[in-house]
N, C-alpha and C positions, 0 to 999 in steps of 0.2 A: 448445216448452217454455213452461209458464206463467210469466209474469213477465219473459220475455226478449223484447224486440222487435227485429226486424231493423233494421239500419242504414238510414238514409234519406239521400238526397242533398238538399242545399240550394243554392239559387241566391242569390247576393248581388249585387244590382244596385247599383253604387256611383255615387252622385251624378249620376244621369242627370237633370239639372236644366236649366231654360231658360237660366240664366246661363252654363252650360258648353257650350251648343250653338253650333256654328259649322260652317264647311265641312269641318272635320276630324272632327266628332263626330256630326252629326245623322243620319248613316246608321245609327247604332246603334239608334235607337228602335224601329223596326218589327220587326226580327228579335228584339230582346230581348222585346218584347211577346209575340211568338209562342212563344218558347222557354220561357216561364214554365210552360206546361202540362206540361212534361216533368219537373218537379221536385215532390217531396213538400212542400217548404217553400220559400217565397220571402221574402227580406228585401230591402227597398229602403232605402238610406241617403240622407240629405239633409244637405248641409253648410249650416251657418249661421255667419256671421261673429260671433266673440266680440270685442266691443270691447276694446281695450287688451291683447289677447293678443299674445304674442311672435310667434306665427305671422302674425297680421295685420300687425303692425308691420314685421317683417323682410321679408315678401314683398310689402308694399304692397297688400294685398287691399282692394278696394273692393266695394261692393254686398253682396249676400248677407245683408242684414239680415232678421231674422225677419219674415215677412209680405210681403216684397218679391217682385215677379215673378221675379227671379233664382232664387229658392228653389223655385219651383213645379216639380213633376215635368214632364219633357218627354215622358214616356211614361205609359201607363196600367198601374200595378201591378195585378196580379190582386186580386180582391176580398178574399181571405184573407191577403194579404201582410202581413208585419210591417213597419211603417214606423218607421225609426229616425232620429232627428235627432242630428247630431254637430257638434262645433265644432273637431275636429282631423282629421288625416289618417285615422285608424283608428277603427273602431267596436268593436274587439275589446278587451273588458275582462272581468273575472271574471263579471259578470252575463251578458254575451253568450255566453261560453263555457259557462256553466252552462245557459243556455237551449238551446244547440245540443246539449249532452250530454243534457239532459232530453228532447229530441226524437229521441235516438239518432242524431244526425248524426255521421258519421265523415269525410265528404267534402263539401267545399263547392266550388262552381263560381262563379268571380268574374268579373263583366263590368262594363262601364261606363267611367267616366272618373275620373281621368287615370291611364293605365297607369304613368307614371313617378312618381306621387305616391301618391294614396290607394289605388289598386289594389295597388301594390307593398307599401305598409305593411300593409294588411289581410292580404295573403297571408303576409307574414313573421310577423305576429303570430299568425295561425292556426297556422302550422307550429310556432311556439314553444309553442303551447298544445296540441300533439299532435292537431290536426285537419287532415286533408289539404286543402291549398288547390290547386285547379286553376284556373289563369288561362285564360280563354277568349280566345285571342289574336285570334280573328276577331270578337269582340264587345267589345273594348276599344279605346280611342283616347285621344289626348291633345289637348286644346284648343289647346295650343301648337304642334301640328303633328306630322307623321309621324316626324320625327327623334327627338322625345321619346318617342313611342310605341315606336319601334324600340329606343331606348336602354333604356326600361323593360323590354321583353321580354328584351333581352340580359342585363340585370341579374337579372331574375326567374329566368331559366334557371340562373344560377349560384346564386342565393339559395335557391330552393325546389326545384330539380332540373329538368332538361330535360323529363322525362316529365310534369311538372305544368303545363307551358305548352303548350297545344294548341288546335287548331281544334275546334269542336264542331258546326258547321253542316254 
């Protein structure tokens, strides 16, 4: 039908930055680079520390100043990826949701770091915005270690539904 476009899937790569890479997370870069080609749209988020924010103060976040090596991507986003900078856990706001709807996105696949923080918050925010979040359990990790990743997956299954947390490779 004219004027109606089919829905498309989007991949959201969350904070796959050098400052979050360690023995618990660096294995994500290569498979995430490869999987980008399977999606109509790719969005890559990048966290920057906002001075004097409550998040920075309460969590004692160091580094991640704009322009610092911590903030550089640890993977190669595909050429047409939308790059989004953020200073909070989530990138989901009215403008982001409107953009997804403008692209006819009904389903998002979320990967990256940290499962128990930013990935969890983005998935919850998308669900509350009536966009299906699917968390790629085999393409997420937590820099704090596997127990935090596993805890995040446990909470996500309850928060967004068991079927929305799955392996994609």
